[in-house]
N, C-alpha and C positions, 0 to 999 in steps of 0.2 A: 491458578489464574490470579494475577496481581491486579489490585484495584488502585486507582489514582483519583484525585479530586481536581476539579477545575477551580483555580484560584479566583479571587475577586477581580483580577486583571485578565481573566480568561486564559491563563497559562496552565499547562499540564506538564507533569514530569513523566518521562518515559521510564518504566520500571527497569531495574537492572537486568532481570531475566530477558527482557526484550532487547536492551542495549547490547547484550552479549551475542545476539544472533549475527552471524556473518553478514556483512553488507550494511549494517547500521553503524554509522560513525558520526562524529560531530561534524556539522556543516552539510550533512546530506539533506537534500531537498525532499520534502514529503508533501503529498496532496491528500486532502480530506475528501472522502467520497461518502455522501449520504444517500441512503436508499431506505425509504420508509422510516422506521424508528431505529435503524441501525447505521453506524458510522464506521468506516474503515479508514485507516491511515496507511497509505501506500507510498513506498519510495519512488521517486521520479527517476527513471533510468536515463543514462546518458545516451547520446546518439551512437557513440562507439559501442556501448553495451547492447544496443539493439541490432547491430549489424549481423545479418544472417539469421535472425531469430525465426523467420517464417520459411526458411529454405526447406523444401520437402513437405510442407504442411498439407494435410488432407482437408480440403474444404467441402467435401461432399456432405457433411453432416453439421452444417452451421445452425446454431440455435437462434430462436427468435430474439429480438432486442429486449423484450420484457423479461426473458429468462436469464439474461446476463447479469452479472454483478456490477 
């Protein structure tokens, strides 16, 4: 696990091990999601990337909203 610091200007550096993950590149939009004391940084998908994502999905076992991330 790589650690990083928040600068005095509230900037963070994405560690190299994370930058090398496929799909992370310069200019990619990210969204911060806070839940309790935990924060996730998630890439924002493009509309084209979402096309057909739910095709054939089984919705018979949907979780409650409080259980979702």
